[in-house]
MOPAC internal coordinates of N, CA, C and O (Angstrom, degrees):
PM7 1SCF
backbone

  N    0.0000 0     0.00 0     0.00 0    0    0    0
  C    1.4507 1     0.00 0     0.00 0    1    0    0
  C    1.5213 1   109.40 1     0.00 0    2    1    0
  O    1.2310 1   120.84 1   -51.48 1    3    2    1
  N    1.3168 1   116.00 1   128.52 1    3    2    1
  C    1.4565 1   121.10 1  -177.94 1    5    3    2
  C    1.5238 1   110.44 1   -72.42 1    6    5    3
  O    1.2310 1   121.19 1   -33.54 1    7    6    5
  N    1.3136 1   115.32 1   146.46 1    7    6    5
  C    1.4588 1   120.44 1   177.59 1    9    7    6
  C    1.5184 1   109.38 1   -79.88 1   10    9    7
  O    1.2310 1   121.40 1   -35.41 1   11   10    9
  N    1.3176 1   114.92 1   144.59 1   11   10    9
  C    1.4601 1   119.86 1   176.64 1   13   11   10
  C    1.5213 1   109.46 1   -83.14 1   14   13   11
  O    1.2310 1   121.40 1   -41.25 1   15   14   13
  N    1.3122 1   114.94 1   138.75 1   15   14   13
  C    1.4530 1   119.72 1   175.34 1   17   15   14
  C    1.5199 1   108.68 1   -86.90 1   18   17   15
  O    1.2310 1   120.81 1   -10.28 1   19   18   17
  N    1.3134 1   116.06 1   169.72 1   19   18   17
  C    1.4614 1   120.86 1   177.82 1   21   19   18
  C    1.5334 1   109.95 1   -61.61 1   22   21   19
  O    1.2310 1   120.42 1   141.99 1   23   22   21
  N    1.3135 1   116.80 1   -38.01 1   23   22   21
  C    1.4689 1   120.88 1   178.30 1   25   23   22
  C    1.5370 1   111.15 1   -65.47 1   26   25   23
  O    1.2310 1   120.48 1   140.30 1   27   26   25
  N    1.3398 1   116.69 1   -39.70 1   27   26   25
  C    1.4719 1   120.53 1   176.26 1   29   27   26
  C    1.5249 1   110.80 1   -60.52 1   30   29   27
  O    1.2310 1   120.65 1   136.89 1   31   30   29
  N    1.3159 1   116.36 1   -43.11 1   31   30   29
  C    1.4655 1   120.82 1   179.43 1   33   31   30
  C    1.5204 1   111.75 1   -65.00 1   34   33   31
  O    1.2310 1   120.22 1   142.22 1   35   34   33
  N    1.3163 1   117.18 1   -37.78 1   35   34   33
  C    1.4755 1   120.41 1   177.89 1   37   35   34
  C    1.5281 1   111.09 1   -65.26 1   38   37   35
  O    1.2310 1   120.38 1   137.78 1   39   38   37
  N    1.3143 1   116.88 1   -42.22 1   39   38   37
  C    1.4656 1   120.98 1   177.98 1   41   39   38
  C    1.5289 1   110.65 1   -63.54 1   42   41   39
  O    1.2310 1   120.99 1   137.49 1   43   42   41
  N    1.3266 1   115.71 1   -42.51 1   43   42   41
  C    1.4559 1   120.66 1   178.61 1   45   43   42
  C    1.5317 1   110.62 1   -62.21 1   46   45   43
  O    1.2310 1   120.89 1   138.65 1   47   46   45
  N    1.3267 1   115.91 1   -41.35 1   47   46   45
  C    1.4649 1   119.90 1   178.69 1   49   47   46
  C    1.5224 1   111.26 1   -61.97 1   50   49   47
  O    1.2310 1   119.56 1   135.83 1   51   50   49
  N    1.3072 1   118.44 1   -44.17 1   51   50   49
  C    1.4754 1   121.97 1   179.50 1   53   51   50
  C    1.5231 1   109.97 1   -62.31 1   54   53   51
  O    1.2310 1   120.19 1   135.65 1   55   54   53
  N    1.3167 1   117.24 1   -44.35 1   55   54   53
  C    1.4631 1   121.77 1   179.45 1   57   55   54
  C    1.5181 1   111.18 1   -61.53 1   58   57   55
  O    1.2310 1   120.31 1   132.33 1   59   58   57
  N    1.3088 1   117.01 1   -47.67 1   59   58   57
  C    1.4667 1   121.42 1  -178.76 1   61   59   58
  C    1.5267 1   111.20 1   -67.75 1   62   61   59
  O    1.2310 1   120.02 1   143.14 1   63   62   61
  N    1.3308 1   117.57 1   -36.86 1   63   62   61
  C    1.4663 1   120.37 1   178.85 1   65   63   62
  C    1.5200 1   110.55 1   -64.53 1   66   65   63
  O    1.2310 1   120.33 1   139.79 1   67   66   65
  N    1.3120 1   116.98 1   -40.21 1   67   66   65
  C    1.4590 1   121.50 1   177.80 1   69   67   66
  C    1.5281 1   110.40 1   -62.63 1   70   69   67
  O    1.2310 1   120.76 1   138.60 1   71   70   69
  N    1.3143 1   116.14 1   -41.40 1   71   70   69
  C    1.4558 1   121.39 1   178.04 1   73   71   70
  C    1.5247 1   111.13 1   -63.97 1   74   73   71
  O    1.2310 1   120.28 1   137.94 1   75   74   73
  N    1.3089 1   117.07 1   -42.06 1   75   74   73
  C    1.4622 1   121.35 1   179.27 1   77   75   74
  C    1.5279 1   111.25 1   -67.99 1   78   77   75
  O    1.2310 1   119.79 1   143.82 1   79   78   77
  N    1.3213 1   118.00 1   -36.18 1   79   78   77
  C    1.4698 1   121.72 1   179.44 1   81   79   78
  C    1.5241 1   111.44 1   -61.72 1   82   81   79
  O    1.2310 1   119.98 1   147.14 1   83   82   81
  N    1.3290 1   117.65 1   -32.86 1   83   82   81
  C    1.4610 1   120.92 1   179.28 1   85   83   82
  C    1.5248 1   111.80 1   -65.86 1   86   85   83
  O    1.2310 1   120.43 1   156.46 1   87   86   85
  N    1.3086 1   116.79 1   -23.54 1   87   86   85
  C    1.4686 1   121.00 1  -178.74 1   89   87   86
  C    1.5180 1   112.49 1   -97.92 1   90   89   87
  O    1.2310 1   120.05 1   179.23 1   91   90   89
  N    1.3291 1   117.51 1    -0.77 1   91   90   89
  C    1.4596 1   122.34 1   178.32 1   93   91   90
  C    1.5283 1   108.75 1   -88.06 1   94   93   91
  O    1.2310 1   119.64 1   -59.57 1   95   94   93
  N    1.3371 1   118.30 1   120.43 1   95   94   93
  C    1.4639 1   120.57 1  -175.47 1   97   95   94
  C    1.5266 1   115.51 1   -73.17 1   98   97   95
  O    1.2310 1   119.65 1   173.55 1   99   98   97
  N    1.3190 1   118.27 1    -6.45 1   99   98   97
  C    1.4530 1   121.52 1  -178.79 1  101   99   98
  C    1.5309 1   111.32 1   -66.22 1  102  101   99
  O    1.2310 1   120.84 1   -47.56 1  103  102  101
  N    1.3230 1   116.00 1   132.44 1  103  102  101
  C    1.4779 1   123.01 1   175.09 1  105  103  102
  C    1.5278 1   113.94 1    59.01 1  106  105  103
  O    1.2310 1   120.12 1  -141.22 1  107  106  105
  N    1.3111 1   117.38 1    38.78 1  107  106  105
  C    1.4601 1   120.94 1   178.22 1  109  107  106
  C    1.5300 1   109.68 1  -105.80 1  110  109  107
  O    1.2310 1   120.54 1   -42.38 1  111  110  109
  N    1.3158 1   116.57 1   137.62 1  111  110  109
  C    1.4558 1   122.13 1  -179.79 1  113  111  110
  C    1.5232 1   112.06 1   -99.69 1  114  113  111
  O    1.2310 1   120.66 1   165.48 1  115  114  113
  N    1.3166 1   116.34 1   -14.52 1  115  114  113
  C    1.4607 1   120.68 1  -179.21 1  117  115  114
  C    1.5165 1   108.96 1  -146.14 1  118  117  115
  O    1.2310 1   121.68 1   -17.34 1  119  118  117
  N    1.3308 1   114.38 1   162.66 1  119  118  117
  C    1.4575 1   120.70 1  -179.60 1  121  119  118
  C    1.5269 1   108.76 1  -138.79 1  122  121  119
  O    1.2310 1   120.84 1   -44.76 1  123  122  121
  N    1.3140 1   115.99 1   135.24 1  123  122  121
  C    1.4607 1   122.21 1   176.20 1  125  123  122
  C    1.5242 1   106.70 1  -121.31 1  126  125  123
  O    1.2310 1   121.16 1   -55.17 1  127  126  125
  N    1.3329 1   115.39 1   124.83 1  127  126  125
  C    1.4579 1   121.30 1  -177.37 1  129  127  126
  C    1.5218 1   107.96 1  -120.53 1  130  129  127
  O    1.2310 1   120.50 1   -61.38 1  131  130  129
  N    1.3129 1   116.66 1   118.62 1  131  130  129
  C    1.4619 1   121.71 1  -178.56 1  133  131  130
  C    1.5258 1   108.93 1  -101.50 1  134  133  131
  O    1.2310 1   120.86 1   -53.25 1  135  134  133
  N    1.3379 1   115.96 1   126.75 1  135  134  133
  C    1.4615 1   121.39 1   177.72 1  137  135  134
  C    1.5163 1   109.77 1   -71.06 1  138  137  135
  O    1.2310 1   120.84 1   -64.69 1  139  138  137
  N    1.3345 1   116.00 1   115.31 1  139  138  137
  C    1.4625 1   121.00 1  -176.69 1  141  139  138
  C    1.5286 1   111.31 1  -121.02 1  142  141  139
  O    1.2310 1   120.86 1  -142.46 1  143  142  141
  N    1.3322 1   115.97 1    37.54 1  143  142  141
  C    1.4581 1   119.27 1   170.60 1  145  143  142
  C    1.5206 1   107.81 1   -71.45 1  146  145  143
  O    1.2310 1   120.32 1    -3.40 1  147  146  145
  N    1.3162 1   117.00 1   176.60 1  147  146  145
  C    1.4660 1   119.06 1  -177.76 1  149  147  146
  C    1.5274 1   111.94 1   -60.72 1  150  149  147
  O    1.2310 1   120.52 1   143.77 1  151  150  149
  N    1.3386 1   116.62 1   -36.23 1  151  150  149
  C    1.4688 1   118.54 1   179.46 1  153  151  150
  C    1.5216 1   110.64 1   -68.28 1  154  153  151
  O    1.2310 1   120.06 1   142.34 1  155  154  153
  N    1.3305 1   117.48 1   -37.66 1  155  154  153
  C    1.4606 1   121.28 1   178.00 1  157  155  154
  C    1.5197 1   112.21 1   -66.40 1  158  157  155
  O    1.2310 1   121.00 1   135.70 1  159  158  157
  N    1.3132 1   115.68 1   -44.30 1  159  158  157
  C    1.4655 1   119.96 1   179.20 1  161  159  158
  C    1.5272 1   110.00 1   -62.84 1  162  161  159
  O    1.2310 1   120.40 1   136.77 1  163  162  161
  N    1.3343 1   116.85 1   -43.23 1  163  162  161
  C    1.4627 1   120.44 1   179.16 1  165  163  162
  C    1.5244 1   111.72 1   -62.51 1  166  165  163
  O    1.2310 1   120.29 1   150.90 1  167  166  165
  N    1.3340 1   117.04 1   -29.10 1  167  166  165
  C    1.4649 1   121.44 1  -178.98 1  169  167  166
  C    1.5310 1   112.69 1   -87.20 1  170  169  167
  O    1.2310 1   119.73 1   174.51 1  171  170  169
  N    1.3388 1   118.12 1    -5.49 1  171  170  169
  C    1.4668 1   120.54 1   176.40 1  173  171  170
  C    1.5167 1   115.37 1   111.49 1  174  173  171
  O    1.2310 1   119.61 1  -160.60 1  175  174  173
  N    1.3384 1   118.34 1    19.40 1  175  174  173
  C    1.4609 1   121.23 1  -177.00 1  177  175  174
  C    1.5303 1   113.45 1   -62.63 1  178  177  175
  O    1.2310 1   120.08 1   151.05 1  179  178  177
  N    1.3255 1   117.46 1   -28.95 1  179  178  177
  C    1.4732 1   118.86 1   178.85 1  181  179  178
  C    1.5255 1   110.55 1   -64.80 1  182  181  179
  O    1.2310 1   120.48 1   137.40 1  183  182  181
  N    1.3180 1   116.68 1   -42.60 1  183  182  181
  C    1.4670 1   120.49 1   177.56 1  185  183  182
  C    1.5284 1   110.47 1   -63.94 1  186  185  183
  O    1.2310 1   120.61 1   139.92 1  187  186  185
  N    1.3183 1   116.43 1   -40.08 1  187  186  185
  C    1.4611 1   121.52 1   178.02 1  189  187  186
  C    1.5192 1   110.50 1   -62.35 1  190  189  187
  O    1.2310 1   120.55 1   131.42 1  191  190  189
  N    1.3228 1   116.56 1   -48.58 1  191  190  189
  C    1.4607 1   122.05 1   179.51 1  193  191  190
  C    1.5254 1   110.79 1   -57.61 1  194  193  191
  O    1.2310 1   120.81 1   132.10 1  195  194  193
  N    1.3321 1   116.06 1   -47.90 1  195  194  193
  C    1.4662 1   120.67 1  -179.64 1  197  195  194
  C    1.5281 1   111.98 1   -63.32 1  198  197  195
  O    1.2310 1   119.92 1   141.15 1  199  198  197
  N    1.3277 1   117.75 1   -38.85 1  199  198  197
  C    1.4621 1   121.11 1   179.49 1  201  199  198
  C    1.5271 1   111.01 1   -65.61 1  202  201  199
  O    1.2310 1   120.47 1   140.58 1  203  202  201
  N    1.3313 1   116.70 1   -39.42 1  203  202  201
  C    1.4672 1   120.88 1   177.81 1  205  203  202
  C    1.5201 1   110.30 1   -63.13 1  206  205  203
  O    1.2310 1   120.59 1   134.44 1  207  206  205
  N    1.3160 1   116.48 1   -45.56 1  207  206  205
  C    1.4709 1   121.02 1   178.34 1  209  207  206
  C    1.5302 1   110.35 1   -61.02 1  210  209  207
  O    1.2310 1   120.39 1   133.72 1  211  210  209
  N    1.3212 1   116.87 1   -46.28 1  211  210  209
  C    1.4736 1   120.73 1  -179.85 1  213  211  210
  C    1.5305 1   111.16 1   -61.03 1  214  213  211
  O    1.2310 1   120.17 1   136.24 1  215  214  213
  N    1.3185 1   117.28 1   -43.76 1  215  214  213
  C    1.4755 1   120.54 1  -178.73 1  217  215  214
  C    1.5256 1   110.60 1   -64.13 1  218  217  215
  O    1.2310 1   120.19 1   137.66 1  219  218  217
  N    1.3241 1   117.24 1   -42.34 1  219  218  217
  C    1.4623 1   119.82 1   177.36 1  221  219  218
  C    1.5243 1   110.60 1   -62.73 1  222  221  219
  O    1.2310 1   120.27 1   138.01 1  223  222  221
  N    1.3266 1   117.09 1   -41.99 1  223  222  221
  C    1.4724 1   120.73 1   178.23 1  225  223  222
  C    1.5185 1   111.31 1   -65.63 1  226  225  223
  O    1.2310 1   120.04 1   135.89 1  227  226  225
  N    1.3417 1   117.53 1   -44.11 1  227  226  225
  C    1.4632 1   121.24 1  -179.37 1  229  227  226
  C    1.5253 1   112.01 1   -61.56 1  230  229  227
  O    1.2310 1   120.80 1   146.86 1  231  230  229
  N    1.3347 1   116.07 1   -33.14 1  231  230  229
  C    1.4677 1   120.91 1  -178.85 1  233  231  230
  C    1.5271 1   112.34 1   -96.12 1  234  233  231
  O    1.2310 1   121.08 1  -175.39 1  235  234  233
  N    1.3309 1   115.53 1     4.61 1  235  234  233
  C    1.4621 1   122.34 1   178.09 1  237  235  234
  C    1.5323 1   111.99 1    54.79 1  238  237  235
  O    1.2310 1   120.80 1  -135.90 1  239  238  237
  N    1.3262 1   116.07 1    44.10 1  239  238  237
  C    1.4617 1   122.12 1   178.95 1  241  239  238
  C    1.5215 1   107.67 1   -97.96 1  242  241  239
  O    1.2310 1   120.80 1   -59.35 1  243  242  241
  N    1.3320 1   116.07 1   120.65 1  243  242  241
  C    1.4703 1   119.66 1  -176.72 1  245  243  242
  C    1.5246 1   113.43 1  -118.58 1  246  245  243
  O    1.2310 1   120.15 1   178.88 1  247  246  245
  N    1.3325 1   117.32 1    -1.12 1  247  246  245
  C    1.4612 1   119.73 1  -176.44 1  249  247  246
  C    1.5308 1   112.59 1   -96.81 1  250  249  247
  O    1.2310 1   120.19 1  -156.04 1  251  250  249
  N    1.3271 1   117.24 1    23.96 1  251  250  249
  C    1.4615 1   122.65 1  -179.87 1  253  251  250
  C    1.5291 1   108.81 1  -121.25 1  254  253  251
  O    1.2310 1   121.22 1   -55.26 1  255  254  253
  N    1.3276 1   115.28 1   124.74 1  255  254  253
  C    1.4565 1   121.38 1   175.61 1  257  255  254
  C    1.5207 1   108.21 1   -84.05 1  258  257  255
  O    1.2310 1   120.46 1   -54.04 1  259  258  257
  N    1.3186 1   116.73 1   125.96 1  259  258  257
  C    1.4673 1   121.22 1   178.26 1  261  259  258
  C    1.5205 1   107.55 1  -116.52 1  262  261  259
  O    1.2310 1   121.43 1   -52.72 1  263  262  261
  N    1.3415 1   114.87 1   127.28 1  263  262  261
  C    1.4570 1   118.21 1   178.67 1  265  263  262
  C    1.5190 1   109.68 1  -147.71 1  266  265  263
  O    1.2310 1   121.06 1    -7.43 1  267  266  265
  N    1.2987 1   115.58 1   172.57 1  267  266  265
  C    1.4576 1   120.72 1   179.36 1  269  267  266
  C    1.5187 1   109.38 1  -119.62 1  270  269  267
  O    1.2310 1   121.54 1   -23.17 1  271  270  269
  N    1.3091 1   114.66 1   156.83 1  271  270  269
  C    1.4558 1   121.11 1   176.81 1  273  271  270
  C    1.5145 1   108.53 1  -137.95 1  274  273  271
  O    1.2310 1   120.79 1    -5.94 1  275  274  273
  N    1.2972 1   116.09 1   174.06 1  275  274  273
  C    1.4576 1   120.48 1   176.43 1  277  275  274
  C    1.5175 1   110.12 1   -79.01 1  278  277  275
  O    1.2310 1   121.02 1    25.41 1  279  278  277
  N    1.2941 1   115.65 1  -154.59 1  279  278  277
  C    1.4641 1   121.67 1  -177.32 1  281  279  278
  C    1.5233 1   110.65 1   -63.29 1  282  281  279
  O    1.2310 1   120.29 1   -45.54 1  283  282  281
  N    1.3253 1   117.05 1   134.46 1  283  282  281
  C    1.4593 1   122.62 1   176.71 1  285  283  282
  C    1.5248 1   111.58 1   -93.47 1  286  285  283
  O    1.2310 1   120.39 1   178.90 1  287  286  285
  N    1.3275 1   116.86 1    -1.10 1  287  286  285
  C    1.4583 1   120.44 1   179.36 1  289  287  286
  C    1.5126 1   113.90 1    82.96 1  290  289  287
  O    1.2310 1   120.26 1  -166.71 1  291  290  289
  N    1.3012 1   117.10 1    13.29 1  291  290  289
  C    1.4648 1   122.15 1  -179.35 1  293  291  290
  C    1.5279 1   109.44 1  -119.68 1  294  293  291
  O    1.2310 1   120.85 1  -128.73 1  295  294  293
  N    1.3092 1   115.99 1    51.27 1  295  294  293
  C    1.4654 1   122.01 1  -172.88 1  297  295  294
  C    1.5261 1   113.05 1   -56.97 1  298  297  295
  O    1.2310 1   120.49 1   149.48 1  299  298  297
  N    1.3161 1   116.67 1   -30.52 1  299  298  297
  C    1.4659 1   120.42 1   179.99 1  301  299  298
  C    1.5296 1   112.48 1   -68.92 1  302  301  299
  O    1.2310 1   120.33 1   166.52 1  303  302  301
  N    1.3467 1   116.97 1   -13.48 1  303  302  301
  C    1.4669 1   121.12 1  -176.10 1  305  303  302
  C    1.5193 1   113.15 1  -118.53 1  306  305  303
  O    1.2310 1   119.95 1  -164.02 1  307  306  305
  N    1.3155 1   117.70 1    15.98 1  307  306  305
  C    1.4680 1   120.70 1  -178.20 1  309  307  306
  C    1.5170 1   111.72 1   -66.17 1  310  309  307
  O    1.2310 1   120.09 1   -28.53 1  311  310  309
  N    1.3054 1   117.43 1   151.47 1  311  310  309
  C    1.4450 1   129.98 1    -8.45 1  313  311  310
  C    1.5363 1   111.11 1   -69.57 1  314  313  311
  O    1.2310 1   120.90 1   -37.78 1  315  314  313
  N    1.3313 1   115.89 1   142.22 1  315  314  313
  C    1.4545 1   121.30 1   179.19 1  317  315  314
  C    1.5252 1   109.72 1  -111.40 1  318  317  315
  O    1.2310 1   121.72 1   -33.99 1  319  318  317
  N    1.3413 1   114.31 1   146.01 1  319  318  317
  C    1.4589 1   121.09 1  -179.57 1  321  319  318
  C    1.5238 1   107.76 1  -136.67 1  322  321  319
  O    1.2310 1   120.81 1   -56.09 1  323  322  321
  N    1.3263 1   116.06 1   123.91 1  323  322  321
  C    1.4619 1   120.20 1   174.81 1  325  323  322
  C    1.5188 1   108.58 1   -96.58 1  326  325  323
  O    1.2310 1   120.80 1   -44.24 1  327  326  325
  N    1.3309 1   116.08 1   135.76 1  327  326  325
  C    1.4577 1   121.61 1   179.86 1  329  327  326
  C    1.5242 1   108.17 1  -122.63 1  330  329  327
  O    1.2310 1   121.12 1   -55.37 1  331  330  329
  N    1.3235 1   115.45 1   124.63 1  331  330  329
  C    1.4552 1   121.92 1   179.34 1  333  331  330
  C    1.5236 1   107.30 1  -121.01 1  334  333  331
  O    1.2310 1   120.89 1   -65.22 1  335  334  333
  N    1.3272 1   115.91 1   114.78 1  335  334  333
  C    1.4632 1   122.37 1  -179.76 1  337  335  334
  C    1.5217 1   107.74 1  -123.93 1  338  337  335
  O    1.2310 1   120.47 1   -40.45 1  339  338  337
  N    1.3145 1   116.70 1   139.55 1  339  338  337
  C    1.4615 1   120.70 1   178.51 1  341  339  338
  C    1.5279 1   110.21 1   -54.43 1  342  341  339
  O    1.2310 1   120.88 1   -40.23 1  343  342  341
  N    1.3196 1   115.93 1   139.77 1  343  342  341
  C    1.4610 1   123.97 1   177.53 1  345  343  342
  C    1.5207 1   114.01 1    64.83 1  346  345  343
  O    1.2310 1   120.11 1  -159.37 1  347  346  345
  N    1.3249 1   117.40 1    20.63 1  347  346  345
  C    1.4643 1   122.85 1   175.25 1  349  347  346
  C    1.5318 1   107.89 1  -136.44 1  350  349  347
  O    1.2310 1   119.98 1   -26.39 1  351  350  349
  N    1.3388 1   117.64 1   153.61 1  351  350  349
  C    1.4635 1   118.49 1   175.83 1  353  351  350
  C    1.5232 1   110.73 1   -69.49 1  354  353  351
  O    1.2310 1   120.83 1   -29.66 1  355  354  353
  N    1.3212 1   116.01 1   150.34 1  355  354  353
  C    1.4679 1   120.63 1   174.68 1  357  355  354
  C    1.5255 1   107.94 1   -69.39 1  358  357  355
  O    1.2310 1   120.34 1   -45.93 1  359  358  357
  N    1.3235 1   116.95 1   134.07 1  359  358  357
  C    1.4576 1   122.97 1  -175.38 1  361  359  358
  C    1.5216 1   109.07 1  -125.83 1  362  361  359
  O    1.2310 1   120.92 1   -38.39 1  363  362  361
  N    1.3298 1   115.85 1   141.61 1  363  362  361
  C    1.4624 1   120.63 1   170.91 1  365  363  362
  C    1.5230 1   107.48 1  -113.11 1  366  365  363
  O    1.2310 1   121.37 1   -58.21 1  367  366  365
  N    1.3262 1   114.99 1   121.79 1  367  366  365
  C    1.4594 1   121.15 1   176.19 1  369  367  366
  C    1.5228 1   108.56 1   -95.97 1  370  369  367
  O    1.2310 1   120.77 1   -37.00 1  371  370  369
  N    1.3354 1   116.13 1   143.00 1  371  370  369
  C    1.4485 1   120.99 1   179.13 1  373  371  370
  C    1.5134 1   112.04 1  -113.45 1  374  373  371
  O    1.2310 1   121.34 1   -21.67 1  375  374  373
  N    1.3242 1   115.03 1   158.33 1  375  374  373
  C    1.4629 1   123.49 1  -178.90 1  377  375  374
  C    1.5364 1   111.20 1    52.73 1  378  377  375
  O    1.2310 1   121.49 1  -129.10 1  379  378  377
  N    1.3272 1   114.76 1    50.90 1  379  378  377
  C    1.4582 1   121.21 1  -176.23 1  381  379  378
  C    1.5284 1   109.44 1   -90.29 1  382  381  379
  O    1.2310 1   121.23 1   -74.59 1  383  382  381
  N    1.3296 1   115.24 1   105.41 1  383  382  381
  C    1.4629 1   119.53 1   174.37 1  385  383  382
  C    1.5322 1   108.19 1   -89.82 1  386  385  383
  O    1.2310 1   120.03 1     3.50 1  387  386  385
  N    1.3175 1   117.55 1  -176.50 1  387  386  385
  C    1.4655 1   121.53 1  -177.08 1  389  387  386
  C    1.5249 1   111.91 1   -60.12 1  390  389  387
  O    1.2310 1   120.20 1   138.25 1  391  390  389
  N    1.3341 1   117.21 1   -41.75 1  391  390  389
  C    1.4579 1   120.62 1  -179.44 1  393  391  390
  C    1.5243 1   111.43 1   -64.32 1  394  393  391
  O    1.2310 1   120.34 1   135.42 1  395  394  393
  N    1.3242 1   116.96 1   -44.58 1  395  394  393
  C    1.4595 1   120.43 1   178.88 1  397  395  394
  C    1.5257 1   110.53 1   -66.40 1  398  397  395
  O    1.2310 1   120.00 1   145.39 1  399  398  397
  N    1.3159 1   117.60 1   -34.61 1  399  398  397
  C    1.4622 1   121.00 1   175.55 1  401  399  398
  C    1.5229 1   111.29 1   -58.74 1  402  401  399
  O    1.2310 1   120.74 1   138.53 1  403  402  401
  N    1.3260 1   116.19 1   -41.47 1  403  402  401
  C    1.4750 1   120.36 1   177.11 1  405  403  402
  C    1.5256 1   110.94 1   -66.87 1  406  405  403
  O    1.2310 1   120.36 1   141.01 1  407  406  405
  N    1.3363 1   116.91 1   -38.99 1  407  406  405
  C    1.4640 1   120.50 1   177.94 1  409  407  406
  C    1.5244 1   111.47 1   -63.77 1  410  409  407
  O    1.2310 1   120.35 1   143.75 1  411  410  409
  N    1.3202 1   116.95 1   -36.25 1  411  410  409
  C    1.4664 1   120.60 1   178.27 1  413  411  410
  C    1.5285 1   110.18 1   -60.09 1  414  413  411
  O    1.2310 1   120.48 1   139.53 1  415  414  413
  N    1.3230 1   116.69 1   -40.47 1  415  414  413
  C    1.4698 1   120.04 1   178.45 1  417  415  414
  C    1.5176 1   110.33 1   -62.05 1  418  417  415
  O    1.2310 1   120.42 1   130.63 1  419  418  417
  N    1.3177 1   116.80 1   -49.37 1  419  418  417
  C    1.4594 1   120.87 1  -175.50 1  421  419  418
  C    1.5198 1   111.53 1   -70.18 1  422  421  419
  O    1.2310 1   120.28 1   128.83 1  423  422  421
  N    1.3139 1   117.07 1   -51.17 1  423  422  421
  C    1.4701 1   119.89 1  -172.28 1  425  423  422
  C    1.5231 1   113.07 1   -82.20 1  426  425  423
  O    1.2310 1   119.77 1   131.76 1  427  426  425
  N    1.3238 1   118.04 1   -48.24 1  427  426  425
  C    1.4611 1   120.16 1  -174.69 1  429  427  426
  C    1.5332 1   111.52 1   -82.51 1  430  429  427
  O    1.2310 1   120.43 1   128.60 1  431  430  429
  N    1.3147 1   116.79 1   -51.40 1  431  430  429
  C    1.4667 1   120.40 1  -176.16 1  433  431  430
  C    1.5263 1   111.69 1   -71.74 1  434  433  431
  O    1.2310 1   120.09 1   129.43 1  435  434  433
  N    1.3232 1   117.44 1   -50.57 1  435  434  433
  C    1.4621 1   120.40 1  -174.92 1  437  435  434
  C    1.5299 1   113.14 1   -80.97 1  438  437  435
  O    1.2310 1   120.16 1   138.38 1  439  438  437
  N    1.3288 1   117.30 1   -41.62 1  439  438  437
  C    1.4658 1   120.68 1  -173.60 1  441  439  438
  C    1.5204 1   114.51 1  -104.69 1  442  441  439
  O    1.2310 1   120.29 1  -179.85 1  443  442  441
  N    1.3363 1   117.04 1     0.15 1  443  442  441
  C    1.4724 1   122.47 1   176.76 1  445  443  442
  C    1.5261 1   113.45 1    57.22 1  446  445  443
  O    1.2310 1   120.58 1  -141.64 1  447  446  445
  N    1.3354 1   116.50 1    38.36 1  447  446  445
  C    1.4629 1   122.01 1   177.96 1  449  447  446
  C    1.5255 1   108.69 1  -122.68 1  450  449  447
  O    1.2310 1   121.09 1   -50.46 1  451  450  449
  N    1.3353 1   115.52 1   129.54 1  451  450  449
  C    1.4578 1   119.41 1   179.65 1  453  451  450
  C    1.5211 1   110.86 1   -77.90 1  454  453  451
  O    1.2310 1   120.68 1   -31.76 1  455  454  453
  N    1.3009 1   116.31 1   148.24 1  455  454  453
  C    1.4593 1   122.35 1   176.71 1  457  455  454
  C    1.5268 1   107.18 1   -91.19 1  458  457  455
  O    1.2310 1   120.71 1   -95.27 1  459  458  457
  N    1.3267 1   116.25 1    84.73 1  459  458  457
  C    1.4648 1   122.84 1  -170.34 1  461  459  458
  C    1.5217 1   114.37 1   -53.41 1  462  461  459
  O    1.2310 1   119.54 1   142.17 1  463  462  461
  N    1.3107 1   118.48 1   -37.83 1  463  462  461
  C    1.4665 1   121.16 1  -176.09 1  465  463  462
  C    1.5187 1   113.71 1   -71.95 1  466  465  463
  O    1.2310 1   120.41 1   172.43 1  467  466  465
  N    1.3254 1   116.82 1    -7.57 1  467  466  465
  C    1.4610 1   119.95 1  -176.11 1  469  467  466
  C    1.5302 1   113.18 1  -119.12 1  470  469  467
  O    1.2310 1   120.58 1  -176.56 1  471  470  469
  N    1.3254 1   116.50 1     3.44 1  471  470  469
  C    1.4597 1   119.92 1  -178.96 1  473  471  470
  C    1.5201 1   109.46 1   -71.95 1  474  473  471
  O    1.2310 1   121.44 1   -52.36 1  475  474  473
  N    1.3193 1   114.84 1   127.64 1  475  474  473
  C    1.4609 1   121.42 1  -179.87 1  477  475  474
  C    1.5254 1   109.61 1  -100.10 1  478  477  475
  O    1.2310 1   120.24 1   145.14 1  479  478  477
  N    1.3262 1   117.14 1   -34.86 1  479  478  477
  C    1.4486 1   121.37 1  -176.83 1  481  479  478
  C    1.5221 1   108.95 1  -154.32 1  482  481  479
  O    1.2310 1   120.89 1   -44.03 1  483  482  481
  N    1.3254 1   115.89 1   135.97 1  483  482  481
  C    1.4587 1   120.94 1   173.70 1  485  483  482
  C    1.5235 1   107.25 1  -151.25 1  486  485  483
  O    1.2310 1   120.24 1   -19.38 1  487  486  485
  N    1.3271 1   117.15 1   160.62 1  487  486  485
  C    1.4656 1   119.39 1   179.80 1  489  487  486
  C    1.5212 1   111.80 1   -64.86 1  490  489  487
  O    1.2310 1   120.94 1   -27.26 1  491  490  489
  N    1.3174 1   115.80 1   152.74 1  491  490  489
  C    1.4568 1   120.41 1   176.39 1  493  491  490
  C    1.5211 1   109.83 1   -64.50 1  494  493  491
  O    1.2310 1   120.35 1   -27.12 1  495  494  493
  N    1.3188 1   116.94 1   152.88 1  495  494  493
  C    1.4535 1   121.97 1  -175.83 1  497  495  494
  C    1.5280 1   112.19 1   -58.60 1  498  497  495
  O    1.2310 1   119.36 1   144.45 1  499  498  497
  N    1.3315 1   118.82 1   -35.55 1  499  498  497
  C    1.4652 1   119.87 1  -179.87 1  501  499  498
  C    1.5261 1   111.78 1   -68.12 1  502  501  499
  O    1.2310 1   119.97 1   156.30 1  503  502  501
  N    1.3350 1   117.66 1   -23.70 1  503  502  501
  C    1.4626 1   120.72 1   176.78 1  505  503  502
  C    1.5188 1   110.72 1   -79.39 1  506  505  503
  O    1.2310 1   120.40 1   144.30 1  507  506  505
  N    1.3325 1   116.84 1   -35.70 1  507  506  505
  C    1.4601 1   121.36 1  -178.29 1  509  507  506
  C    1.5175 1   111.35 1   -64.56 1  510  509  507
  O    1.2310 1   120.37 1   140.43 1  511  510  509
  N    1.3163 1   116.90 1   -39.57 1  511  510  509
  C    1.4737 1   120.07 1  -179.70 1  513  511  510
  C    1.4729 1   109.17 1   -64.59 1  514  513  511
  O    1.2310 1   120.10 1   180.00 1  515  514  513

């Protein structure tokens, strides 16, 4: 096993700090919650989670809290992703693969537009008003 240099350790620290910052709720304008129960993981939630993290990093977006949760009770629609954005209703998207996870970042998080064809659950209209 090769020894790590001081520069390697510094790079590792920056990478890990960035990862930890995504899970810190301070100064976040949006939240993405990926269902990582056993049914979600079996359906590909790990790939979805990783794609969301990569897209946020690629676009240098730091004001989004990303976290995981257990089963959301929507096993028929796994992987599921809940998106909570200020001034918008909380939405749960179903059957979210890596590509759709990236689209959620661009369309929902950045452009404030819901991906209607993929919504699995949202509040009733009388609650939204």
